[in-house]
N, C-alpha and C positions, 0 to 999 in steps of 0.2 A: 783386345778382348773387350767385349761389351760388359759394363759393370752396372750402369744405372738401372734402377728398379723398373722404370718405364720402358726399358729396352729389352727386358728379359724375354718377352715373346719372340722378338727378332732373333735373339741369341739361341733360344731353344729351337727355332725353326732351322737356323743354319747348322746347328750342331746335330740335328736329326737328318740332314741332307748330305749324302755322300758326294764328295767331289770326284767325278768319274775320271779325272786326270791323275789323281794321286791315290785314290782309295781311302782317303781320310775325310773326316767331317769338313764340310765347306766352311764352317765357323772358324777353323784353325787359321784361315787366311786373314781374318778380320783383326786389325790392330787397334782400331778405335771406332767409336760411333757416338752420335749425338743427335738429339731432336732439336731442330732449329725451326721455330714456328710450327708449321705443319709438314715439315720435310725431314726425312731421315738422311743424315750425312754419314757415309761409311768411308773408312780408310782401310786398305788391305795391302798385304805384302805377299809376294809369291816368288818362288825360286825357279821359275821357268817362263818362257815368253808367252805372249798372247794375252795382254792386259784387257783388250776389248772382249775377248772370249770370256774372261773371268767376270767382267762387268755384267755380261748377259746372264751368266750362271747365277750370280748373286741376285740380279733383278728378278729372274724367273723364280728363284727360291722364295723370294719375299713378296711376290705379286699377290698372293692370297691375303696378305696382311696390310699391304699398302701399295698404292698404284705406282707403277714404274716411273711415272712422270713426277713423283714426289720423292725420288731417291737420287741423291748425288753421291758420286764415288770418286775417290782419289786412289790410284793404284801405283804401286812401286814394285818393280821386278829386280831381283838380285840373283843373278845366275852365278852359282858358286862352283868351285871345283870339288869333286867327290873322290872318295877313296878308290885306289886302284889295287892291283894284286900285291900280295906281300913281296917285300924286297924291292919294289919299284916305286917311283915317285912320278907325279903328274909332270908333264913337259912344261917348261917355261913358256908362257904365252898361250898355251892351249889348256883351257879349263877342264874339258871333258872330251875324251875320245870314246866314241861308241862304234863298236863293230857290228856290221850287218852281215850275217852269215846264213848259210843253208847247208844241208847235208849233201846236196847234189846240185848239178847244173840244170838249167832249163826252167827254173821256177820264177824267173823274173826278178831275181834279187837286185840286179843293177838298176833296173827301172824303179823298183821300190826305194832303193838307196838314194837315188838322185832326187826323186820327188819328195822324200822325207826331208832331205837337206834343204831343198828349196822352200818347203813349207815352214821349217824352222826359221829360215832367213826372212821370209815374208811376214812372220809374226813377231819379229823384233829381236832376233838373235844374230850374232856374228858367227858365220858358219863356213866351214871348208869341207871339201870331200877329197879323199885319197882313193884313187882307183888302184886297188891292190891285186887285181886279176892280171898277173904278168902275161899269162898265155892268151888271154882274150880281152884286152882293155877296151871297154865300150864307152866310158864316160866322155872321151873327146868327141865322139860322134853324137852322143845324147845331148851334150851341152853345146855343140857347134863350135868348139875351139880346137885349134890345131897349131902346130909349129913348135919349134924349140923354145923353151923358157929362157928368159933373160937371166944372166948370172951377175951377182953383185961382186964388188972388189974382194969381198971375204969368201968368194967361191960358193956362195949360197944361191940356189935357184929361186927365182921369183915365181910364185904360182900364177897360172892364168886366172883371169876373172871372167865369169859367165853368169849373167842374170843375178849379180850380187854375190855369187859364191866364189871362194878361192878354190882352185882346182889343180891337182897334180896327178899325173898318170905316167906310167912307163910309155904309154902311147905317144907322148910328146917327144920322146927321146929316140924312138926307133921308127923305121919306115913302116908305112901301113901294110905293105905286102911282105914284111919280114917275119919269118917263123921264129918264135922264141924257143930254141931247143936248149933249155937250161935245166940242170939238175937242181934238186931241192935246196942245197946250201946256197947256190948262186941266187936263187929266187929270194930266199929269206934275206940275204945280205942286200940285194937290190932294193927290196921294199923298206928295209930299215934306213937305207941311205935316202930313199925318196922322202921318208918322213923326217929324218933328222937334218938333212941337207937342203931342205926347203925353207925359205925365209917367210914363214907364215906371219901375217899380221895377227894381232891378238884375236883369239877365237873363243867363243863360248862353247862351241861344239865342233869337233872334227869327226865326220862320218867316214868310216873306212869300209869300202865295198870289198869284202874279203873274197879270195878265190873260193870256189865251191869245194865242198868235201871236208873231211876231218882227218887228213893225213899229216905227215911230218911237217909239211910247209905250214899248215894252219897251227899245229901245236907249237912250232918254233916261234912263229909270230906272236901267238897269244902269251908266250912266256916272256917275250922281250919288249912288247909294246905295252905301255901303261894304259890299261883300259878301265874306264869307269863302269862300263856295262856293255851288254850286247843285245841284239834283237835277232830273231830267227824268222826267216821267210820260208813259207811252204805253199804248196797248192793243196786242195782237198784230197788229192789222190793218195791212196794207201802207200804206194811206193815212195812218194815224196814225204809223207808223214813219218814213215819209218826212218828215213835218212835225216829228217829235221830233228827227230828225237835224239839221234846220235850227236847232232851238233849241240843240242842243249846239254847233253851229258858231258861233252867235251868242255863246254864253258863252265859247267858246275865243278868238274874235277880241277880246273885251273882257278877256282874261286873268283870267277867273273860273273857277276849277277846278270841274269837274263831278265830284261824288262818286260818281255812278252813275245807273242807270236803274231805275225802278220800273215793272214791267209790271202794269197794272191790268186788271181784267176778264179775267184770264188764262183762266179756264174758267168756264162757267156751272154753278152748283150748283142743282139742282131742289129747291125747298122741300118738295115732296111726297115724293119718293123718294130724294133725295140723289144722283141720277145726275149725272155731270159731262160737259159737252159743250163743245168748243172752238168757240164760236160765231164768234169773230173770228180764227180761225187759231191756229197753234202756233209757238212759238219766235221770234216777232218781237222781243220784248224782248232775248232772249239774242243774237240776230243783230245788233241795233243796238248793244248793249254791246260786242260783239266788234269790229264795224267801227269803232266810235268809240274803242276801247281804254280803256273805262271799265268798272267792275264792274256786273254785274246785281245790284242790291241785294236784290231779291226780287220775288215775284209775289203778287197779291191776286186772289181770285176775284170773279166777278159773282154776287151773291146778294141776294135781296130783303131780307134782314135788315140789310144794310149801309145800303140806302136808307131803310128804315123807321126805323132808329136815328137817322140824321141828320135826318130829317124831324121827329122828336120831340125834337130838341135834345140827344140823348145818343148821340154817335158810338160806334161799335162798341167801341173800347178801354175806354170807361167803361160802356157798356150790357151788354157780355158779355165781361168781362176774361179769363175762362177759356176763351174760344172759340179755335178754331184760327185764325180770321181775325184776332182781336186779337193772338195770338201772332205772326202774320206781320207785322203792323204794328210790333210791338215789336222784332222781329228786324231789320226794315228800318231802323227809327229808330236802333237801336244800331250797325248797320253804317255808317249815315250819319255818326253822331257819332264812331265809331271811325276812319273814314277821314279825317275832318276833324282828329282829334287828332294825326295824324302829319304834317300840313301845317306849314309854317314858322310860328313864333310871331311875333305882332306885338310890336314893341319897346315897352318902357316901359309895358306894360299889366299890371296885377296879376291873378293868378288867384284862384280860390276853392278853399279846401281843405275837404274834408269827410271825417271819419274814421268808419269803421264797424268795430266789432269783430266 
């Protein structure tokens, strides 16, 4: 917190600027400040990845008072474990499990899940992804990893590694052309085993790509997996919005906080001319977020490059990191992590400190 009298203008400016990643005043991040000759030195702490992103936010907020070339900053990120559902405890070695769900299939939930996981990883977090769609596992294809996982002497499976992510999927354990004709209890048990019998290296975030829907399988999983939060994916189409609303209600009833809504396939971008067309309507994600009283985390377009990148095993965030779409995924991922960072902290769980000058 800035205390010196000559620093009050900077404090007032930061306190009046909302941090779009957390919804709180940007000044809450600042842990110390000083005037050194004609330069402003700031120290800040945050509970989510993306230190460089925060530096830009602070610099932009103060640019009207002092030139950005006269600001020096030292950032520290400490990603902590947050509370989960009643009667459950966070898993050892996994600080936060975030479920990505949707009320129906076909809205691009798996594509959003993998790109958000990669964005978190690329902004400084340790991240894993669990493909929980037993009937249609797609993460092996999207991440370009296949084959049976290795098993430790303790009978724990080692997750595959892809683009820096730890990955586990039922797709690694069954043949690609095998139909999964399993009843609900078998599916729930298999997913719990995938989670608990995988030897995950320490993770800040584990993203779970949930099966679509709000039936018994989803309810059972949500009652047994310790979730810090959830994100809901929809398209702007009315049918998708209705089902996404049911997914939010499901999470609410199970006391799982919903960090926000992602509107996928927001507009179609023509690969030939770049023209944008709202094929599935407009404003559906924003309307759902408003009605459900959760943030709209962001919008992602429908474009062929996203599909092509995932089919080739290189999702957009790694295939085209400088693209507008990759930036959208990164902004959504940081808003997701930022919103989680202001949730209640789990008791007796150590955080991870990372310093960046």
